[in-house]
BALUMLUM-826516 format. One record per residue: residue number from 0; x, y, z of N, C-alpha, C in turn; residue in one letter. Coordinates in nm, 2 decimals. Each point is the difference from the previous one (the first is absolute). Layout:
<recs>
(rec NUM; (X; Y; Z); (X; Y; Z); (X; Y; Z); a)
...
</recs>
This chain:
<recs>
(rec 0; (5.31; -0.19; 5.09); (-0.01; 0.04; -0.15); (0.01; 0.15; -0.02); m)
(rec 1; (0.09; 0.04; -0.09); (0.02; 0.14; -0.02); (-0.10; 0.05; -0.11); l)
(rec 2; (-0.04; 0.12; 0.00); (-0.09; 0.05; -0.10); (0.08; 0.06; -0.11); r)
(rec 3; (-0.06; 0.00; -0.12); (0.06; 0.07; -0.11); (0.01; 0.15; 0.03); l)
(rec 4; (0.12; 0.06; -0.04); (0.03; 0.14; 0.04); (0.07; 0.02; 0.13); g)
(rec 5; (0.02; -0.11; 0.08); (0.06; 0.02; 0.13); (0.15; 0.04; -0.02); t)
(rec 6; (0.05; 0.08; 0.07); (0.14; 0.05; 0.00); (0.07; -0.10; 0.10); r)
(rec 7; (0.11; -0.06; -0.05); (0.07; -0.09; 0.07); (0.15; 0.03; -0.01); v)
(rec 8; (0.08; -0.06; 0.09); (0.15; 0.00; -0.01); (0.05; -0.15; -0.04); r)
(rec 9; (0.08; 0.00; -0.10); (0.06; -0.13; -0.05); (0.15; 0.02; -0.01); f)
(rec 10; (0.07; -0.08; 0.08); (0.15; 0.01; -0.01); (0.05; 0.14; 0.02); a)
(rec 11; (-0.07; 0.07; 0.10); (0.04; 0.14; 0.03); (-0.04; 0.10; -0.09); g)
(rec 12; (-0.09; -0.03; -0.11); (-0.04; 0.09; -0.09); (-0.15; 0.01; 0.00); q)
(rec 13; (-0.05; 0.13; -0.02); (-0.15; 0.01; 0.00); (-0.05; -0.04; -0.13); e)
(rec 14; (-0.12; -0.06; 0.01); (-0.06; -0.06; -0.12); (-0.15; 0.01; 0.02); a)
(rec 15; (-0.09; -0.03; -0.12); (-0.13; 0.01; 0.01); (-0.06; -0.14; -0.05); l)
(rec 16; (-0.09; -0.07; 0.06); (-0.05; -0.12; -0.05); (-0.10; 0.03; -0.12); v)
(rec 17; (0.03; -0.06; -0.10); (-0.07; 0.02; -0.13); (-0.08; -0.11; -0.05); v)
(rec 18; (0.03; -0.13; 0.06); (-0.07; -0.11; -0.05); (0.02; -0.11; 0.11); a)
(rec 19; (-0.10; -0.10; 0.00); (0.02; -0.11; 0.11); (-0.04; -0.14; -0.06); r)
(rec 20; (0.05; -0.10; 0.05); (-0.03; -0.13; -0.05); (-0.05; -0.08; 0.14); t)
(rec 21; (-0.13; -0.04; 0.00); (-0.04; -0.06; 0.13); (0.00; -0.16; 0.00); l)
(rec 22; (0.03; -0.06; -0.11); (0.02; -0.14; -0.01); (0.11; -0.05; 0.09); a)
(rec 23; (-0.03; -0.10; 0.09); (0.11; -0.05; 0.08); (0.04; 0.11; 0.11); g)
(rec 24; (0.12; 0.04; 0.01); (0.06; 0.10; 0.08); (-0.01; 0.12; -0.07); e)
(rec 25; (-0.07; 0.11; 0.05); (-0.01; 0.13; -0.07); (0.14; 0.06; -0.03); p)
(rec 26; (0.02; 0.05; -0.12); (0.11; 0.06; -0.05); (-0.04; 0.14; -0.08); t)
(rec 27; (0.09; 0.08; 0.00); (-0.04; 0.14; -0.04); (0.09; 0.05; -0.11); y)
(rec 28; (-0.04; 0.08; -0.10); (0.08; 0.07; -0.09); (0.01; 0.14; 0.06); d)
(rec 29; (0.12; 0.05; 0.02); (0.02; 0.14; 0.06); (0.09; 0.08; -0.10); i)
(rec 30; (-0.03; 0.13; -0.01); (0.07; 0.10; -0.07); (0.08; 0.08; 0.09); r)
(rec 31; (0.13; -0.01; -0.01); (0.09; 0.08; 0.08); (0.00; 0.14; -0.03); l)
(rec 32; (0.05; 0.09; 0.09); (-0.01; 0.15; -0.03); (0.09; 0.04; -0.13); a)
(rec 33; (0.10; -0.09; -0.03); (0.07; 0.04; -0.11); (-0.06; -0.05; -0.13); d)
(rec 34; (-0.12; -0.07; 0.00); (-0.06; -0.04; -0.11); (0.00; -0.15; -0.04); g)
(rec 35; (0.10; -0.07; 0.07); (0.01; -0.14; -0.03); (-0.11; -0.07; 0.05); r)
(rec 36; (-0.04; -0.11; -0.06); (-0.11; -0.09; 0.05); (0.06; -0.13; 0.05); l)
(rec 37; (-0.04; -0.05; 0.11); (0.03; -0.12; 0.06); (-0.12; -0.09; 0.00); i)
(rec 38; (0.02; -0.11; -0.06); (-0.12; -0.09; -0.01); (0.01; -0.12; 0.10); k)
(rec 39; (-0.11; -0.03; 0.05); (-0.01; -0.12; 0.09); (0.08; 0.02; 0.14); y)
(rec 40; (-0.02; 0.11; 0.05); (0.06; 0.02; 0.13); (-0.07; -0.06; 0.12); a)
(rec 41; (0.05; -0.08; 0.08); (-0.07; -0.06; 0.11); (-0.04; 0.11; 0.10); a)
(rec 42; (-0.12; -0.02; 0.06); (-0.05; 0.09; 0.09); (0.10; 0.02; 0.12); e)
(rec 43; (0.05; -0.11; 0.04); (0.11; 0.01; 0.11); (0.12; 0.09; -0.03); s)
(rec 44; (0.02; 0.03; -0.12); (0.11; 0.09; -0.05); (-0.04; 0.14; 0.00); d)
(rec 45; (-0.13; 0.03; 0.02); (-0.06; 0.14; -0.02); (-0.04; 0.06; 0.15); l)
(rec 46; (0.04; 0.12; 0.01); (-0.02; 0.06; 0.12); (-0.10; 0.12; -0.02); e)
(rec 47; (-0.14; 0.00; 0.04); (-0.08; 0.11; -0.03); (0.04; 0.13; 0.06); p)
(rec 48; (0.00; 0.11; -0.08); (0.03; 0.13; 0.06); (-0.13; 0.07; 0.05); i)
(rec 49; (0.01; 0.03; 0.13); (-0.12; 0.07; 0.06); (-0.02; 0.14; -0.07); e)
(rec 50; (-0.12; 0.02; -0.03); (-0.03; 0.14; -0.06); (-0.05; 0.09; 0.11); e)
(rec 51; (0.04; 0.12; -0.01); (-0.05; 0.09; 0.11); (-0.12; 0.08; -0.05); d)
(rec 52; (-0.04; -0.02; -0.13); (-0.12; 0.06; -0.05); (0.03; 0.14; -0.05); g)
(rec 53; (0.12; 0.06; 0.01); (0.03; 0.13; -0.05); (0.00; 0.02; -0.15); s)
(rec 54; (0.02; -0.11; -0.07); (0.01; 0.01; -0.14); (-0.14; 0.00; -0.06); d)
(rec 55; (-0.10; -0.05; 0.07); (-0.14; 0.00; -0.07); (-0.09; 0.09; 0.08); s)
(rec 56; (-0.11; 0.05; -0.08); (-0.09; 0.09; 0.05); (-0.09; -0.08; 0.10); p)
(rec 57; (-0.06; 0.07; 0.09); (-0.09; -0.06; 0.09); (-0.12; -0.07; -0.08); p)
(rec 58; (-0.06; -0.09; 0.06); (-0.11; -0.09; -0.08); (-0.10; 0.11; -0.05); a)
(rec 59; (-0.04; 0.09; 0.08); (-0.11; 0.10; -0.03); (0.04; 0.08; -0.14); a)
(rec 60; (0.13; 0.02; -0.02); (0.05; 0.08; -0.10); (0.02; -0.08; -0.14); a)
(rec 61; (0.00; -0.13; 0.02); (0.02; -0.08; -0.12); (-0.13; -0.02; -0.09); r)
(rec 62; (0.00; 0.00; -0.13); (-0.11; -0.02; -0.06); (-0.07; -0.14; 0.02); p)
(rec 63; (-0.12; -0.02; -0.01); (-0.07; -0.13; 0.04); (0.00; -0.08; -0.12); s)
(rec 64; (0.02; 0.06; -0.13); (-0.01; -0.08; -0.12); (-0.14; -0.02; -0.05); g)
(rec 65; (-0.10; 0.04; 0.07); (-0.13; -0.02; -0.05); (-0.04; 0.10; -0.10); s)
(rec 66; (0.06; 0.13; 0.00); (-0.04; 0.10; -0.09); (-0.14; 0.06; 0.03); g)
(rec 67; (-0.07; -0.05; 0.10); (-0.12; 0.05; 0.03); (-0.11; -0.07; -0.08); g)
(rec 68; (-0.13; 0.04; 0.03); (-0.11; -0.06; -0.07); (0.00; 0.04; -0.15); p)
(rec 69; (-0.05; -0.09; -0.07); (-0.01; 0.03; -0.15); (-0.16; 0.04; -0.03); t)
(rec 70; (0.00; 0.09; -0.09); (-0.14; 0.04; -0.03); (-0.02; -0.01; -0.15); t)
(rec 71; (-0.11; -0.05; -0.04); (-0.03; -0.01; -0.14); (0.06; -0.13; -0.07); g)
(rec 72; (0.13; 0.02; -0.03); (0.06; -0.11; -0.07); (-0.01; 0.00; -0.15); g)
(rec 73; (0.06; -0.10; -0.06); (-0.02; 0.01; -0.15); (-0.12; -0.08; -0.04); m)
(rec 74; (-0.07; 0.06; -0.11); (-0.13; -0.07; -0.04); (0.02; -0.04; -0.15); q)
</recs>
């Protein structure tokens, strides 16, 4: 199963997995690099593109999303 946001190759074009359907055989909606949306693409038609990690910062540099502890709060 592919994760949402996975970069894939479809019919020789780069694309991004934007949705998936898990009922029966998994299918995926993908957005091609030119902006077109392909719906219900079979997983067998998609080739995951290996990420080298150079596009994203190291895990230590990414924000954790917690925003730190909160103090006080609204009363």
